[in-house]
C-alpha positions, -999 to +999 in steps of 0.1 A: +000+000+000+013+035-009+014+063+016+001+097+006+022+115+032+052+135+021+081+136+045+095+171+042+120+167+070+146+154+044+142+184+021+168+211+028+150+244+035+169+277+033+166+297+065+165+335+060+191+354+080+176+378+105+173+414+094+201+437+103+196+470+121+203+489+089+177+468+070+151+476+096+159+513+093+158+512+055+125+493+057+108+522+075+115+514+112+115+546+133+137+550+163+127+573+191+157+575+214+152+579+251+183+587+273+181+582+311+209+596+333+217+584+367+219+613+392+222+591+423+248+600+449+267+568+442+282+586+412+300+610+435+298+647+441+301+665+407+323+692+423+350+666+431+375+657+403+374+621+393+337+615+400+315+604+372+296+638+369+325+661+376+321+693+357+353+704+340+352+729+311+384+714+297+375+678+294+344+655+292+334+635+323+324+598+319+287+608+313+296+634+287+318+609+269+290+583+268+263+608+258+285+622+230+294+587+217+260+572+218+243+604+207+266+607+176+256+571+166+219+575+173+213+609+158+215+595+123+185+573+130+164+593+154+149+628+148+145+635+184+155+623+219+138+625+252+163+631+280+154+618+315+171+617+348+166+596+379+178+595+415+179+632+423+162+651+450+143+683+442+128+704+470+135+675+495+118+648+474+137+621+456+125+619+420+129+585+402+121+600+367+122+636+356+128+656+324+163+670+319+165+704+303+137+728+295+124+709+264+106+676+263+128+664+235+161+675+218+174+670+182+212+666+184+242+656+205+245+693+214+209+692+227+216+660+247+247+677+263+228+709+270+199+690+287+225+670+308+245+701+318+215+722+326+207+698+355+238+711+373+223+746+372+191+734+387+183+728+424+194+692+421+208+671+450+222+638+440+203+612+461+191+576+459+184+548+459+189+537+423+154+528+411+150+520+374+114+509+372+098+544+368+122+553+339+115+519+322+078+524+326+081+559+311+100+545+281+076+516+276+046+539+277+063+562+252+071+533+229+035+521+231+023+556+223+043+556+191+038+520+182+026+515+146+009+482+139+013+467+104-014+442+110 
């Protein structure tokens, strides 16, 4: 008796390679960059040389180097960026997510740096503890707001 079942397990099937980041971007994917900066006291006093947020007009601190490097890479793919901070105390209350700078979004590495540096002109007190959840919830809600369904 003949079987009418075709065994496809023996047939080699080509497997498509996963799309690259560049292919997603060329295919219309939009990137909306959200930067969150840790202003907890574990980063050290920004007035003291060698701490992560130390403000020196002659050289970048660790945060400025990171913001500059990542910002330069991302700005080719994202028209705007939201700059958030967490772990700082304002008026005696620790904030676990807050806007950095005067604008809700910025458009360049210079805008990222200006938003970051403006926080040291504000009534900011480095505090703690380090709590990521509110920043992650903000970013997730923002992503959901801009989500475009293709189905």
